[in-house]
N, C-alpha and C positions, 0 to 999 in steps of 0.2 A: 440196243445199239445199229444205227442205221448209217449205211455205206461209210463203215468202217470205223465211226466215230462213237468214241468213249461216253457212255450215259452220265453227269455228273451226279453225285449226289447233293441233295442240297448241305449247305454249312450249317452250323449250330448259331440258333439266336444269340448275337451279343447286344449288352446292354453296358454302357460305360459311364459313370458320374467323376467329373473333374472339378477343381475350384479355381478358380484365378488368383483367391486370397483365402486368410483364415481368418476372417473376421467373426465367423460362428460356425459351430458344429454342425453337420447336414448327414442328413440320409437318404438311399432311394429304396423309394417301395416300388413294390412290383406284383402285379398280380395279373395271372393268365387262367386259360382252359389248355389243361394238358390232351384234349380227347375225351376224356370219361365223362365229363358233364357236370366237372368238379372243381371251383375253381381254387386253385394254389396260390397263396400268399408269402411273398420273402420282403426281408428289409434287410439292410447293410449295418443297421445300429442295433438288433437284437442278435445277427449273424455274426457279427463282430465286435460287438460289445461297444460301449461310451469310450474308451482307451485309445479304439484304434476305426480305422476306415470311418472317422470325424469328417473328411474333405475329400475322399475318391472312394468309388468303390467298382464292381465290374463282377455282372451276372451272368453267365453263361447257362441257355437253355437249349432242349432240344429243339430241331430244325420243325418239327410237326404242332408245337404248339401256335395257339391263336387267339386270340382275342387279348391280346399284352393289353396292359395299362400303366402309365409308369408316373409315378410322382415323390415328390420329396419334400421331406422336412428339416422343421430346425429346432436342434436340442440346445436349448438354455433355459437359464433360472426362471420359471415361471412356462414354461414351454411344454411340450414342443406345440409347435406353428405349424400348417402348410405353407407351401411354397404358395405365395400368389401369380396370377397369370401377368405377362406383360402382351403388347403386341409390338413383337420383334420383327415384322415387316416393317413398322411404321416410324415412331418415333419411341419407341421404350414404354410408353405410356400402359399405366398401368388398367388392367382389364377389368369391367365390372357388371355385375348383374342386375337383373331387374328390378332388385329391394335396394341396388346402388351399394352394395359392398362388393369387397374387392372377390373377384372369381379364382377359384382355386386351381394349380395348374395339372392337367391330366392330359398326358399324352398317349393317343390312341394308336395301336399299331394291330395291322390283321382284324379290323374290326367286323370288313364287311369280307362276304363270301368269295369277291375275285380277289383279293389281296394275301388270301390265306399262303399261298405261296412265296410270298413275296420277300427277298431277301432283308434280312436285318442285321444291321452293324452300328447300333446308334449311337453318339455321343453327346453328351451333356455337359455342359461346361458353367456354372453360379457362381456367383460372386454378391455383394453385398452385407452388411451388417444385418441382425438380427431380426429385423421384423420388416426390413426393406430390399431383402436374399431374393435374388429369380434367377430363370435360364437363363442367360445371357446369351449364349449360344447354342445351337442344336443341329444335327446334322447324322446323317444317314451313309454311312460311309462305303456304300455298295455301289455297283455298276448300273443301279437304276436310273433311268429318264424320269420317271414319275417321282417332280418332288412336291413335298405333303406341304400345307400351309404351317406345320410347326418346325418346320426345317428353313434355318436363317443361320447365314455364315459368312459375312461380308470378305472378310480377309483369307482369300484365297492362297495367301501363302501360308497361313498357318492351320486351311480348313484340313480335316481328317481326310485320306486317301481311300480309296477304295485296297484291302490289301491281294494278293496272289493267291490263287485255290490253295489250302493248306495242303502240308506235304502228305499229311496221313489221310487226306480222303484224295489226292491225288493216286498214294500206292494202292488203298483197296481199291478205287473204280476202274483201275488198270489190272488189277489181278482175278476179279470178277464182278461184272455186274449185277447187281442183287436182282432185279426185277426178271430177268430170265428163270429164275429158282423158285418163282412164287407159286404157291401149288402144290409142288414135289417136296415132300420133307428131306429125303437125300440129298435131292439137287440142293435146297435151299443150304442144307446144314453144310455138305461140299462149298460152298460158296461163300458162307460166314466165315471158316475156317481160314479159306484162303485170304478172303480182304481181310481178318482179324491179323492173320500172320504178318502179311504187308504191310498194313497201318503200324504194326507192331514194329519192324523193322524200319521203317522211317520215322517211327517215334525214338526210337535209339539214337537215330542221326539226331535230329530235333535237341535231344534233350543233350548230346555232346556240342553242339553249337552253343547252346543255351550256357554252358558251365564254361566254355571256352571265352564267350562274351563275359560271364560274370566274374572269370579269372582276372580278365584283361580291367573292369572295373574295381575289383579289389585291389590292383597294383598300382589305378589312378588314384585311390582313395586313398592307398599308404601316401601317396606322396603329399596331395591335397593336406593331410593331417601333419606331415613334418612341415609343410609349409605355415601350419597356420599355427603350430605350437611354435616355431621357432618367434614368428610374428607375434603373439601371447607373449612370449619370454622376452621379447625385447620391448613390449607394452609394460611388463611388468617390473622390469628392472628401470626403465625412465620414472615409473611409479613411486617408489621405492626413493629413487635417487630426490626426483620430486617433494617426496614428503619430509626428507632429510632436509631440504634447502629451505623451504617453507619456513622453518625456525632462524636458518642461519643468514639466506640471502635469497628473502621472499620472491625479487623480480626473477631468480634464474630458476627458482622452484615452480613461480607460473610459468615460465617457459618450459621448461620439462613436463611439468604436466600437462599443458598442449602437446608436445609431442607424443605423449602417451598418449592421450586422447585420439589424436590422429592417427597413430600405429595400430592403436587398437581398434578404430572404427575402420580403416582399408582393411584390417583383416580379416573382420568380420563382414566386410561388404563382400572382397573374395571368397570367402568360406559360404557363405552365403548364394552366390550365383555356381561358384562350382558343385552347392548342394543340390541344385536345381538342375541343372545339367546331368547329372550324374542320374538322379532320380528319373529324368524321363527317360534316360536308356534302359534304368533298371525296369520301368515300370513299360518299357517298348518289350524289352525281351522275355519277361515274366509272361506278360500278357499272350503273346507268340506258343509259347512253350503250354503255358495250361489250356491255349483254345485247342492247339493238337492233341493234348493230354486228353482234353472232354470228348473228341474227336473218337480215340478209340476205349471210351468207357462207353462209348454207344456204340459200337460194335462188338464190345463184349458182349453189351447188355441183347445185341439182335443173335449172337455165337449163344449163349443163355436159350432163348427161345428155339433157339434151331434143336438143340439137345433134348429139350422136353419136348418139342413135339416127335422127336425120334422115339423118345420113351427109356433114354439114357437115366440109370440109377445110380450113376456114381461121376465123380470127378476124378482129371488128374491131376497129380499133388500140385503142381505149380498154376493151372486154371483154377482149382477149387478157390484158395485163397484169392485168385483175382478177381473170379466171379460172385463173390462175397462184399469185395470191396465196390465193385461196379454201384450200387446205387447212392453210395455213401460219396463217391468222388463226382458223379455227376451233380451233386448238392452243392460242390465244393466253389468257393468264392475266390476271386483274388484278392487278395488286400497286404499294405506293405506294411499293415500293421503298425504300432505305435512308435515304431523307428522314423516312419517317415511324418507323423504329425510331430513327434517331440521335435525331429529336426525344422522343422517350417515355426514350430512356434516358443515351448520354450528354451531349445537352445538360443533364440533371438537375443531374447531379455537375459539368458544368464551369459551369455559370452560379452553382453555390450554394459554390461552391470558395473564394471570396473571402471572403462571409458567415462560413463556417467558422473560416477561417484569423480574423478579427475576432474573432470571437466566443472563441476560444480564448486570443487575445490578453485580451480584457476580462475574463476570469476566471479569469486568475493572476495581474492587475493586483494584487493584495494578499497575496500570498502569500513576501513577504519581499525581500530583496534580491537572492538569483538567481534567484527566479519575475520578479522585476519586468524583469531582463533578459532573461529568456528573453521575458516578456510582450513587451517591446518589439522582439524580433528576429522574433517570431510579426507583431507590430504591422505592423511593415515589408513584412514576406512578406504578411501582407493587402493590405495600399495600394497595392502594387507586381500582386499578381493583377487586385484588382477593377478597377486601369486599364487592366490589358490585358485585361479579359475588355468593358470599357465602349470600347476603343479599335477592338478585333476589330467588337465588336456595330456600331458606325456604319460600318465599312468593310465590312461583308458580310453578305448577304444570307440570312435565314432559310429551314432546308431546305427546308419545308413548302412555300415562296412559289417559292423556285426551282423544285420539281415542277410548282406549278400556269402558271407562265409555260410551263415545258416543253410541258404538257400542251393549253396555248394553241396553241403553236407547231404543234403534231400535228394537232391539230381544225381549224387551216384549214386544211393540207393535206389531210386528209382530205374535207373540203369541196369544194374545189377537183378531188380524186380523182372524189367522186363527179359531178361537174356534166361533167368530160370524158367520165365514162361515159354519161351521160344524152345528151351532144351526140353521143357516136358512135354513137348509135342514132334518134340525131332527136328524141331527147323532151325537150331543154333549153327551155323557151321563154321570150324574151326578154319582161319584163314590160309593153313599153311596145306593141311592135306587137302581140304574139301569137305572132310565128312561133318556129317551129323556130331555135335557133340548132346552126349545125353545127361539126363541127372547123375549118373552112377558115376560118370567120367571125372578123371582129377583135371583141374584147369589152372590156366594161371591167367591176370590180368597184367596190361599193364596201368602204369600209373596215371599216366593223362586221360586217355581219354575210355579206359579200360575194355579193349576189346581184349576177346575172351581166345586163349588158346588149348588146346591138349596139350597137360605136361609136359606126356610121351614125345609128341614134336617139336618140342624145346628142347628134349633133354640130351640130342648129338650135338647141339649148338655149345650146352654146356657146358660138357665134357670136352669140345675140342678148344676154342680161341675164348671160353667164358660167354656168356647169353648177352648176343648184341640186344639194340634197344629193338622195338618193335617197329616193324619194316611200315606199319600202314602209317603210325605216327610222329615216331623216333622217340619215344617215352621211354625210359627202362620199364623195368619187370617187377610186379611186386616180390618180397620175398618166399611169402606166403604161398605154398599151394595146395588149394583147398579140394573138395570132392564138391562137386557142382550141387547136386543136394542141399550141403551145408553151408553151404559158402555164403547165400543170403541170412541165416542165420548170426554166421558170424562178424559179416558187417553190419547187419542192426545191433548185435550185444557191444561193438565195438563204441559206437556211439552213433544213437539216434536222435536226428534232430527233431526240434517241433513241427507238426503240421509234414509228416513226411508218409504219411498214406497216399494211396491215390497212383496216379503212372507216369 
């Protein structure tokens, strides 16, 4: 720290793959040197499986990694194949090697010694069918002014912009600069503890912000679900009327069939546009949350090293679980899963089937007696299909909305896990009395942001005028009173979502 300026810790390396279409399944392949001389390899295909992560992926790595190489593969029958290189800076023509074959796209990062501390937040966008897929756009979304040859993103309005320094690193650097503690095990341990505690508090706030955003997104999904199902029901009603009138009054039946197709098409188009907007919002919120979580897992790793340097033989109950989860959490990858891919592909096919059948019936209505019989059959089939999709729509939840609700459950558990960890080191403060909450204390949380209070501090209010809402967020309190040490286990037992590990 010089001149009162806080020394900033380098943020993690972040690599993101997006797709501008869904013409073929893709994966991102990453290899790097973690400083031990052994190269590590990661692929989004085996990490997430072929059912998920086919069109986008994100990989977070410690800021110390060097010599990264990023490439991409296409996974189709007869494959997989490597994504080949194009000249993005000129005419997007294929790049060939000395033998005349197409050159594989390999993007190298921190390959030279003078690039080892270079910040990396790289975004790659792919497009194209199976054997002609390529990296359309690529950009390092950091504040660096040294642009590399692989970077090209001509549309400045959609170009990824640098993110502000993440809150968890800001909090850690403000609590204690790590550089002054090197060489002294006790000072190093004290500094890493301060940094971890400060970052943990900041992470809880990040989780709360993400939770609020996902709840608002869930509400938007509900409104979208209602509008889509109303549209599908109207389309099904017109389809049924068209199927009946194709026998009694064919011209009227054809008109109703066209109306059914138009209604179904407009409903599908609106649903697709809304899904893409919501997907971008969901992707942004989850990415920011995971980025900060990864930072905290790195601080936990530093704290573990500091304890080991002191020769500590035991763990605190809360920190024990966190330390054991550290290495696993550092390998986590952001993926929206099958919900995203299903929404972009299978959903578009199934929801438009009824409209296709109805349009086929309508177009064949005037082709003579044989064609009329065929159109009547197809009209009935279209009506049955549209009715089935309408019934299914009302009785099911959108895949993306289910993913959002699953993530909300996970975030609630993460907040409680962080509070549990802070209580284990006497760093969780009651908002009323400002005293520490320990693992032995009885606590009560609000239902919205999960602010944690001593149950004894709330008891006088409960006896006098009834329990007021939380003065921090205005939400009511949970009915249950928990002992802090048991609260995490109870919340996990109530309902543990998938992928609930980590911070």
